[in-house]
N, C-alpha and C positions, 0 to 999 in steps of 0.2 A: 575336534579341529586342532591340528598341530601348528597351523600357521599363526604368526603374530602379525598384527596389523598396526600401522602407525595410528590410525584413527578408526573407531567404530562409531557410526552415526545411527541414532535410533529415532525412528519416525520419518515419514516421507512428506512432511509439510514443506511449504515453499522455502522457508528459511533453511531447513535442514538439507534440502535438495540442492539449493544454490551452493551451500558450503561444501557439500559432497563433491559437486562439480568443480568448484574452485580448487579444493585440496587435491583432487585427482589430477587436474591440469598441472598443479605444482609438483607432481611426481610422487605424492604420498600414497601409500598403500591403504586403500579405504574399503571397509566392509560396511554396507548400509542395510539395516534391518528394520522391519516394521511389523507390529502385531496384527495390523490389518491386511486384507488381501487385495488392497487397492492403493494407488498412489495418491498423495495429497494431504493425508491426515486431516487436521481441522480445516485446511484450505482446499479441500476437494471440491469438485463440481458434481451435482447429482442430476440424473435424468428424472422424468416426472414420476415414474413408479418408485424410485428411491426416495424422492421428496415426500411422496404420499406416505410411504412406509415410516419415514423418520418422524413426521409431524402428525399424521392421522392414524397410524397403526394399521393401515390397509394398503394393499398393493393394486387397488383398482381405482385409479383416478377417473374423473368424468371424461367421457369420449369427446365431448365438445372442445376440450383443450388441445386435441391433436395427439400426434404420435409421441410416445414417451421418449424415444431416442432422439427426437429433435430438440429436446431440452438439455441445457447444460447450466444448471443453476449453482452459482458460486456460493459456498458457505461463508467465505470471507471475501466479499466483493471489493476489489480495489482497481483503480486505474493506474497507469504507469506514466510518470512525467517524461515527455518525449526527449528532454535533454538532461534527464536525471541520472543518478548513479546506477540504477538498475539497468538502464539501456547500455551504459558503459560496461557493466558486468556481462550483459548478453553479447556485446561485440567482442570483448576480450576473450571470452570463452568459446566464441563461434557457435553458440547455441542457436543463433539466428537461423541456421540452416534447417533446424527442426520446427520452426514456428512461422506463422503468418500473423501479422498485426494490421490493424486498421485504425485510423484516427478516430477520436471521439468527437462527436458533433458539437457539443456545447458545454460551457462552464458558466454557472449562474450563481447568484447570491440572493438571499432573502433579506429584504430591507423594508421596514415600515409596512409589513403585511403583503408585499408584492415580490415577485421574482424578477430579477434584472440580470442581463448579461454582465459578466465581470469585465470592467475596463482594465486593460493591462498596459496601455501605452498612453503617451500624452495626447495623441489624436483621439483615441477612444474615450479618454477622460472628457474631452470637449463635447463629445456627442452623448455621453451617458445621462439618462434621466435620473440617475441616483443623486445628482447634485444640481444646485441652482447655478446661475450664470457666474456669479462671483466665486463660488466654491470651485467651479470647474477651472477657472483661471489659476487659482491657488494650487489645485491638484495637478494641473498640467505642469507647473513649475517644479513641483515635487517629483513627478514622474520623469521629467527631463534630467533632474539631478541624479535620480537612481539609474536611468539609462546610461548617462555619461560617466557615472562613477567607475573608477578603475583603482583597485586596491593598491597597485604599485605606482600610480601616477598622482602625486600630491596636488597637481594642478587641478584635478577633478574633485578635490575634497572640500573646497570652499572653506578652508581653515578649520575643518572639524575632524577630530580624531574619533572615528566611529568605533574604535575599540574601547573608548572611554565615554563618549556621549551616549546617553540612553535613547532608545527609540522614541520615548515620550518627548524628550528635548529636541530631537531632530525634527519630529513632526510639528512641534510647537513653533519652530522657526518659520514654517510655511502657513501657520494659522488655520490648519484643517480642523473641521468640526468632528464631533464624536461619531456621526454616521459614516463619514469618509474614513476615519481611522478604523472603524469596525470592519468595513469590507476590505481595506488594504491589509490589515493584520490577519484576518481570518480566511478571506477568499483568494488573496494574492500570495501573501507570505505563508499561508496555511498553518498558522499557529493555532493550537487547540484551545488556548485560554488566553487571558490578558497578562500573564506574567511577563511576556516579552517586552511590555512597555517600559519596565524598569530595568531591563537588561541592555547591554551594549547594542547599538543600532546596526553594527556590521552584519550580524546574522540575518536581520530582517531585510536589509538591502540585498544581501546575497540571495535570499529566498525570492524576493521580487524579481531580481534579474533572471533567476532560473525559470520562473513562470513565463516571463516575456520571451526568453530565448526558446523555451519549449513551444510556445505559441507560434513563434516565427518559423520554427524548423519546417513545418509542413503547411504553413499558411492556412490552417484550418480554423475551426470555430472554437477550439479549446487547446490547452497545452498537453492533452493526454492522448495516449494510445492504449489499445486493449487487444489481447490475442483473440483471433477467431476460435470459436468452440470453447471459450471460457478459460479461466485461470488454471484449471487442472492441467492444461497443456504445459504450463511452465515447469512444475516439479517433474513431470514426465520427461520434458526436454533435458533438464539438468541430470536426470537419472541416466538418460541415454548418453549424455556427455561423459558422465563418470564412468560408465561401462566402456566407452571407447578408450578411455585413458587407464583402463585396468581395474576400475572399481567393481566390487562384487555386490550384487543385490539379492536380498532374501526377504520376500513378503510372507505374510501369514505365519510369523514366528511368535508363538505365544510367550507371555511373561517377559522375556528379554530383561533378565535381572542383571544389574551392573555389579560386578565383583570388585572388592577392594583388597589391597595387600595390608600388611601389618602397620604400614605408615599412613593408612587411610587414603591411599592413592588408587584411582580406578586402574584396574589391570586386565579387565576382560568383561565379557557379557555371556551369560548362560541362558540357553533356551533349549527346551526339550532334552535336557540332560547333557548337552554338549556345551563346552565353554570355548569361546574364541578369545584369544589373548590380544591385548592392545596396549598402546602407550597413553592414548587419550580417548575420552568418550564425548561425543557431541549429541545433544538430544533436546527434545521439547520438554516443557515442564511436567508432562504426565508421566515421564519415565523415572524422574527422581523427585518425588513429591516432598521428601523430607529436606530438600535443599532449595525450596522456593517458598515465597509468601504471596498471599492474595493481596492485590493492590487495587482491585476494582472489578467492575463487571460491565459487560456490553449488552445493551438491549437492542433488538433488531426485529423489524417486520419485513417479511418477504412477500411480495405481491405479484400476481400474474394479472396482466391487464391487456386490453385490446386497443390501446391508444397510447401515444406518447404522453409524458407529463405536461399538463397544460401550461401555457405561457413560457414554453422553452423553444419557441420557433419550430415546433413539430420535430424536434431533434430525436433521432432514433437511439442515440446514446448520449448521456448527459450526466454531469454532476451538479448538484445544487447544495450550497453550504448555507446553513442557517446559524449565524453567529449567536453565541450564548446570550448576549445582551438583548437581542431581538426577541428572545423567548423568555427572558427572566430566569435563565439557568446558569449553572456553573460551568457547563461544557457545551460545545457546539453540537449541532445535529447535522446529519449528512443524508442527502438523497442520491442514489445511484440508479441509473436506468440503462439497460441494454436491450437488444431486441434481435429479431431475425437478421438484421443487417450485420451482426457479428456472429451469426450462426449459434445463438444460445437459446433460441425459441423458434417455433414454427412461424411461417408467414403470417403476418398480422398480429403476432403476440409480442408483448413487452414484459420484461422482468424488472421490477423496481424494488429497491431496498431502502428502508429508512433505518438509520442506526445512530446510536449515541452512547456515550458513557452513562450507564444507568445511575440515577440518583434516587430511585425508589425501587420497590419490588413489583411495580405495576407497569409493565412495558406497554400495555395497550393505551393507558391514559398518558403515559410519559411521551410516547411517540406520536400522539394525536396531531400536534402541529405540522409534522412532516407528512403524515398520512393524509391530512386534509388537503394537501397540495397536489395529491395524485389524481384526484377525480375518481370516477367509479372503478372498482377493482373486481376482477372475476373471482379471485381467491386470495386469501391472506393468511399467513402463518406467522406466529410470534415465537421468538427465540431469545434466550438470555444465557450468557455464559460468563464464568469468572475469568479474570485476567490475573496472571501470575508473573513474577519476576524472580530471578535467581538471587539467593542470599549467600551462596557459597563463595569461597576464594579459589578460583581455578588453579592458581599456582600451587596450592596445597593439596588439592584432590584430583587434579587433571580432568575435571568435569566442566564442560562448557555448555551452558543451558540457555536456550533462547527465551525471550520474553513472549508472552501471549500477544495475539494480534489485537490492536486497538480498534476503535470505532471509525477511524478515518477511512475514506473511500479513495485514498491515494497511497502510493507505496513508499513515500519518503521516509517515514519513521521505521518501516519494515527494513528497508535497505540499510539505514543507519545501524540497526541492531546487527544485521548480517556482517557489515564491514567491521564493526567493533569486535564481534566474535572472531572474524578472520584474523584480525590483528592480534587478539589474545592467543589464538591457537598457534599462529605461525611466527609471531614476533615482527611481522612486516607491517609497515604503516600503509594504510589503504591508499593515501595520496600518491605515495611512491609506486604502489602497485598499479595505479592507473596511468602513470607517465608513459608506459609502453604503448598505450592505445590512443593517446590524445589525437594523433594524426588521423584516426579513423572516425572521430566523433562527429564531424560535420557531414550532414546528409544532403548537400545541396542539389544532388542529381535526382532526388525523389519527389514525386508529385504528391500534393496534399491529399488528393482524392483516391490515391492508389492504395492497394494492399501492399505492404512492404515487408522487408526482411526476406 
């Protein structure tokens, strides 16, 4: 290969494909390679035969489960916040032309042994069985404060500087009890542990506003959307985008060894005896194992069911968050469910996931609190994988490595990693990057029940 590329991207996981698309749109010359013969990497979607082969070592699933091709089972299941950064990336890059999305039916939280709808506004707080009558009034005042808060308008701050006031102190002003704080922090602001309580309150308020804005965007039962046919559609869509803007794709390329010059900077990638030259390398942790460290592991159960998750209003697609305190754990647990309504399973079948940051080597017992909420399951598979993060200095070696996917069933942490990498690679600040598309962000002409984009 005599050509030199601005960037070589290794691995076709979602993060790598988004970056490939963004960099190609920016006019960079991109070569995208993967050792696999399919798109998606760790975030691929499997049909039933592939699922059986991966977890049971057989390619003959039971006939009663239906046709293999009707299944699209995500290996990293995540919903997309309807007003979040990933939607803005989709709009900015015009990837929406390759995809169809549908609203997710419900968003729930586990509290005192029961599953409840997540209240996101002052009016929903008044109706929620999560709180007693006096707590509802206190929560309503807090929700009104959050809804009215405008970072640039001091009149809405009520004398508090949220860049200095901690979340714990802000919530204390409204006298909210521990159970209310639990669902606000974990099911609305989507924090993964309780460290946020001692951090500036501004981030939590922004997260709560994002949740409410996403919920209002389509007037549905949740703030989330999800692509028809599963998440593997996303990396393929960004791959198509990259190709449209001149990106080159090569699948089924063995080894993909990163080459370095005498200064220790990445200068190319070798596969099958040929070396493609480049200025920068972008990859997932599996391609540069000597430049990452293990930071944890995710435990996950994958279930095929013939019914929705009980106590979720018969929702065909739903997220349930089990805050850590409710389970006596150090980290939250997540339930994710989708079905034939999003074209990921045959008629009458539901795909449910239970996932958490693993705290033991026993996923079956560790995931039991979430599995118990599912009701009867037709089939169940257990999975566990290590999480890695980069330890290199990209300015010294020109290697930009993504972090492994966490246990959350929403995309906010994933997109944060992508935008941070984009800034490191290009020198552009992601907030400035999105100014060009702010006028497109409002979707007022879309119906909540419709399939959109």
